[in-house]
Each structure stands twice: as C-alpha cells, then as structure tokens.
N, C-alpha and C positions, 0 to 999 in steps of 0.2 A: 695255579688257579684252575678251577673246574668249570670253565665256561661251557664246555660241551654238555656237562651234566645239568647245569642250570637251564640252558636253552632247551634241552631235551624234556626236562620237567615241565617247562612253560608250554612246549608244543603238545605234550600229552594232556596237560590241563585244558588247553584250547580245544583239542579234539573231543574230550569228554564234554565240555560245555556245549559244543555244537551238537553232539549226539543227543544229549538230554533235551536240548532245545528243539530238536526235531521229533524225538520219540514221545516225550511227555504230552504235547498237545494232541497226539493221536488218541489219547484217552478220552477226549471230549466227545467225539462221535460214537465211541464205544458205549457210553452211558445210555443214550436213548435207544440205540440199536439193540443193546443187550436186554433192556427192560421191555421193549415192544415185542420182541421175539420170545417165544416160550422155551422152556427147557433149562436144565442145569448148566449146560455149556454156555448158553447166552447169558445166564445170570452171572456166571464166573466172568464172562467178558465185561459185563456192566460193572462188576466189582473191581476188576482190573482197570477199567476206565476211570472209576472214581479214585483209585490209588494213584494212577499215573497223573491224573489231573491235579490232585492235591499235592503230590510230590513236585510236580512241575510248577505249580503256583508258588509254593514256598521255596523249593530247592533251586530252581533255575536262577533267580536273582542272587541267591547266596553264592552259588558256584561262579557266576560271572564276576561278582565282587572279589572272590578269592583269586580269580584269574587276573583281574585288574591289579591286585596287590602284587602278585608275582611278576606281572609284566613291568610294574614300576621298579621292583627290585632288580629285575634284569637290566633295565635301563641304567640304574645306578651302577651295577656291576660292569656294564659295558663302558660307562664313563671312566671307571677306574682302570679296567683292563685294556681296552682299545685306545682310549683317548689320553691315558696317563694323567688323569686329574686326581690329585691326592689331598685336596682340602674340601671340607664340607661346603664352603662358599662357592668354590669352582664347580663342584658337582651340582649344587643347587642351581647355579646359573645356567649351566649346560643343559640340564634336564628340566628346567622350569618347575622345580619342586621347592617346597618350603624346606629350609635347613633342618627343621625338627624331623621331618619325614626322612631326609637324607641320613641323619644320625641313626634313626631307627632302622632304616634299611641296611646301612653298613654294619650295625651291630648284629642284625639278623644274618647277614652274609658271613660275618666272622664266626658267629655262633653255630651256623650250619656247615662251616668249614668250606664254603665256596671261595672264600679269600683266605688262602693259606700263606704263611710267611710274611704277614704284615701285622703291624701294631696299630691300634686306633685309640687315640686319646680324646675322643669326642669332638675334635676339631680337624685333625690331620691324620692321614694315613701314612705310615712310614714302613720301610722294609725292616723286618726283624733281623737284626744282626747277631742275636744271641745264637750260640751253637751248643749242641749237646756235649756233655762231658764225655771224654774218650778215655777208656781204661788203658793203663800202661801195661797191664799184665793180662794174660789170658784168664786166669782164675779170678772171676768177678765177685765171688762170694766171700772170700776171705783174704787176709793179708798174706802175701807169699813169704814174708819174713818170719812171722810168728803165728799166723793162722787166726788172728783176731778179726772180729767183725765190726769193731768200733772204729769210726773215722773222725778226724778233726779237719775243719775247713780253715785254710790259710789263704793268703793273698793269691797265690799262683796255683792252688789246687787242693786236693784232699789227701791227708796223710793218715797213717795208722796211728791210733791213739796210744799204743803201747810202745812200739819200736821205732816209730817216726818214718817208716818207709813211705815214699810217695806213691799213691795209688791212682789218682786221677789228676789230669791237668785241666785247668779252666781256660776255655777259649780255644 
C-alpha cells in the first residue's frame, strides 16, 4: 500500500489551498490602488488584482472541496490500512461516512493503485491471492521443444499446442 504517497498528496493539496486562500484576497486592495494611481504599472496591478480576486472567488471553494474529498479518501484508506477494516459497513461506521461514499472511495483507491494486492467486490475487501504465472524455461517467447508460439491452457498450467511441452505453471 502506498500510504506515504496518499498522505503526501493530501498535504501538498492542503498547502496549495492555504496558499491560494492567502494570496488571492490580496488582489482586492490592488484593484482600487491600481486604478487610483496613474501609469501602466499601476494599471497592470489593478488588472492582476481583478484576476486574483476572480480566481479566488471561484477557485478557492473548488480547491477546498477537492481537498475535502481527498481528506475523506485518506480517512477511508487509513481505516483499511491502519485499522484493518475490510467491509464497507465497518469502514462506514468507523469513518461516519455513508456506505455509498465508502464504496466510491475504495474504488478510487484501487483505481489509483493506492490499494495494491486487494480485491474489492463492492462490499468487502480481500487479499488478492492470485499469483503471476512463472515461466519454467528461460526462453519466454517460444517453446523450447519445437519453437512454437502457440499455447494451450490446462488445469495446472500452459502447454505447447504442438508438442505438449509444459511452458507455465499456474499458482
């Protein structure tokens, strides 16, 4: 699991939200100051004030909402990682979130690969016990017996379609 990466992303998002929450309101006094003083530099300051104010007015709430969603996902991740809760109901109870939000957040965590090695069936999270196929021979591109590239899957592995040599084991 990539707890460090998720918490790092959340902290960066928080710092950005705080920064724009402080910087954007500084555009408000730039508007009257820029227009009352003459000259192109002051006019540029007034225009920058308008841009900062408009960006702050519309952008700050959106960035804080994005942070709130990421913070919620981090809480769900911590309930899985630190508290070892593996059902939607347990996580919802622990985090005081609706089960629908927990499902959505777990799907996001799996999709973004913060939760690796787990399977999610929309109700419970379980450890993925599937394993990669392991080659029995060094030459992975063709059969060592006849050189064929065709394989057939059987119960215990993959075999050459022409000569029957076992190429891969399952499990």
